[in-house]
C-alpha positions in Angstrom: 72.7 -6.1 4.2 71.2 -2.8 3.4 67.5 -2.0 2.9 67.7 -2.4 -0.8 69.1 -5.9 -0.6 66.5 -6.9 2.0 63.8 -5.7 -0.3 65.1 -7.7 -3.2 65.4 -10.8 -1.1 61.8 -10.5 0.1 60.7 -9.9 -3.5 62.3 -13.1 -4.7 60.8 -15.0 -1.8 57.3 -13.8 -2.8 57.8 -14.5 -6.5 59.0 -18.0 -5.8 56.3 -18.8 -3.3 53.2 -20.9 -4.3 50.0 -19.1 -5.1 48.2 -20.8 -2.2 50.4 -20.5 0.8 48.3 -23.1 2.7 50.1 -25.9 0.8 53.0 -25.6 3.2 50.8 -25.3 6.4 49.9 -28.2 8.5 46.2 -29.1 8.5 44.6 -30.3 11.7 44.4 -34.1 11.6 47.1 -34.4 8.9 49.9 -36.9 9.8 53.2 -35.1 9.4 56.1 -37.2 10.8 58.3 -34.1 11.3 55.7 -32.5 13.6 54.7 -35.6 15.5 56.2 -36.0 19.0 58.3 -39.0 19.6 56.9 -41.4 22.3 59.0 -41.5 25.5 57.8 -45.0 26.4 56.7 -48.1 24.6 54.2 -49.1 27.4 50.8 -50.5 26.4 48.5 -49.1 29.1 45.6 -51.3 28.2 47.9 -54.3 28.9 49.0 -52.8 32.1 45.4 -52.4 33.2 44.6 -56.0 32.4 47.6 -57.2 34.3 46.5 -55.1 37.3 43.1 -56.8 37.3 44.7 -60.2 37.2 47.1 -59.2 40.0 44.2 -57.9 42.1 42.2 -61.1 41.7 45.2 -63.2 42.7 45.9 -61.0 45.8 42.3 -61.3 47.1 42.2 -65.1 46.4 45.4 -65.6 48.4 44.1 -63.4 51.3 40.8 -65.2 51.8 41.4 -68.8 50.6 41.9 -70.1 54.1 38.6 -68.6 55.3 36.1 -68.9 52.4 36.6 -71.3 49.4 36.0 -69.9 45.9 33.2 -72.4 45.4 31.2 -70.7 48.1 31.8 -67.3 46.5 30.7 -68.5 43.1 27.5 -70.0 44.6 26.6 -67.1 46.8 25.2 -64.0 44.9 26.2 -61.5 47.6 29.8 -62.9 47.9 30.1 -63.1 44.1 29.1 -59.4 43.6 31.3 -58.3 46.5 34.3 -60.2 45.1 33.9 -58.4 41.8 33.7 -55.0 43.5 36.8 -55.8 45.6 38.8 -56.8 42.5 37.7 -53.7 40.7 38.7 -51.4 43.6 42.0 -53.1 44.2 42.8 -53.2 40.4 42.3 -49.4 40.3 44.8 -48.8 43.1 47.3 -51.2 41.4 46.9 -49.3 38.1 47.6 -46.0 39.7 50.7 -47.5 41.4 52.0 -49.1 38.2 51.4 -45.9 36.1 53.2 -43.8 38.6 56.1 -46.2 38.6 56.2 -45.9 34.8 56.2 -42.1 34.9 59.0 -42.1 37.5 61.1 -44.5 35.4 60.5 -42.3 32.3 61.5 -39.2 34.2 64.7 -41.0 35.4 65.6 -41.9 31.9 65.1 -38.2 30.8 67.3 -37.0 33.6 69.9 -39.6 32.6 69.9 -38.1 29.0 70.9 -34.8 30.4 67.5 -33.0 31.1 68.5 -31.8 34.5 66.0 -29.0 35.1 65.2 -28.4 38.7 61.5 -29.1 38.1 62.3 -32.7 37.1 63.8 -33.4 40.5 60.7 -31.8 42.2 58.4 -34.0 40.2 60.5 -37.1 40.9 60.1 -36.4 44.7 56.4 -36.0 44.3 56.1 -39.3 42.4 58.2 -41.1 45.1 55.9 -39.9 47.8 52.8 -40.9 45.8 54.2 -44.4 45.2 54.9 -44.8 48.9 51.4 -43.7 49.9 49.9 -46.0 47.3 51.9 -49.0 48.6 50.7 -48.3 52.2 47.1 -47.8 51.1 47.3 -51.0 49.1 48.3 -53.1 52.1 45.6 -51.5 54.3 43.0 -52.2 51.6 43.9 -55.9 51.4 43.7 -56.2 55.2 40.3 -54.5 55.2 39.0 -56.8 52.5 40.3 -59.8 54.5 38.5 -58.7 57.6 35.2 -58.4 55.8 35.4 -61.9 54.6 36.4 -63.1 58.0 33.4 -61.4 59.5 31.1 -63.0 56.9 32.5 -66.4 57.8 31.8 -65.9 61.5 28.2 -64.7 60.7 27.6 -67.7 58.5 28.9 -70.0 61.3 26.6 -68.4 63.9 23.6 -68.6 61.6 24.3 -72.3 61.0 24.6 -73.0 64.7 21.4 -71.1 65.4 19.6 -73.2 62.7 20.8 -76.5 64.3 19.5 -75.5 67.7 20.4 -76.9 71.1 20.5 -80.7 71.9 20.9 -82.9 74.9 23.8 -85.3 74.9 23.7 -88.8 76.5 25.6 -87.5 79.5 22.8 -85.0 80.3 24.7 -81.9 79.1 22.8 -79.4 77.0 24.9 -78.7 73.9 24.5 -76.2 71.0 24.7 -77.0 67.4 28.5 -76.7 67.2 29.0 -79.0 70.2 29.7 -76.4 72.8 28.2 -77.0 76.3 25.3 -74.9 77.6 25.4 -74.5 81.4 22.4 -75.9 83.3 21.1 -75.3 86.8 21.3 -77.8 89.7 17.6 -78.7 89.4 18.0 -79.6 85.7 21.0 -81.7 86.4 19.2 -83.7 89.2 16.2 -84.2 86.9 18.4 -85.5 84.1 20.4 -87.8 86.4 17.2 -89.3 87.9 15.7 -89.6 84.4 18.6 -91.6 83.2 18.5 -93.8 86.3 14.7 -94.3 85.8 15.2 -95.2 82.2 17.8 -97.8 83.1 15.3 -99.3 85.6 12.7 -99.5 82.8 10.2 -97.2 84.5 9.3 -93.8 83.2 7.1 -92.6 86.1 7.7 -90.2 88.9 6.3 -90.1 92.4 5.9 -86.3 92.5 4.5 -83.8 90.0 7.9 -82.0 89.8 9.5 -85.2 88.6 12.2 -85.1 91.2 11.5 -88.5 92.8 11.4 -91.3 90.2 9.3 -94.4 90.8 12.2 -96.9 90.8 10.9 -100.4 91.2 12.8 -102.6 93.7 12.8 -106.3 93.1 
């Protein structure tokens, strides 16, 4: 094609073109199917997030159900808020894990279709490492959460024992609120034994001011 023919072709194109050239130009916000990218996945990420929250709640319940009942968590304001924060934190980690798994699966599908660019394999390796790290971090987080509830259970038990206070059993042993024995000195043991003997004899008086020699009546 020579210059004359090219000039004639351009002239015909201009003569046949519309007066306003913007009629054939895509306007921002306009929905043009031919220019819209096709989705690579049919995943509803809002649904994925909701599933992660349910999964996180179930994981924490299973981890602490043998230590603290859910009734106690609902009734205790501190535990109730802590449980919500723990679920939120764990759900966020699960969401990152699930989305990375989705991206890795999508990448594998693209490679399977023939898109074998070297960068695809590099990204696949990075996603595999991220998923492995997230799995390890997830396990560590669950164990850490479990330990905090275990610590709270022990603190609650100690507080309850302290509130009950020590008591003296019928055998003369000083016991704490949870039933454990508190060691006593020899003098205390002698006093307790003599007190018991004195009570059996129906006399609550002692011959000395230190209450070491009971006034046991002899008939």
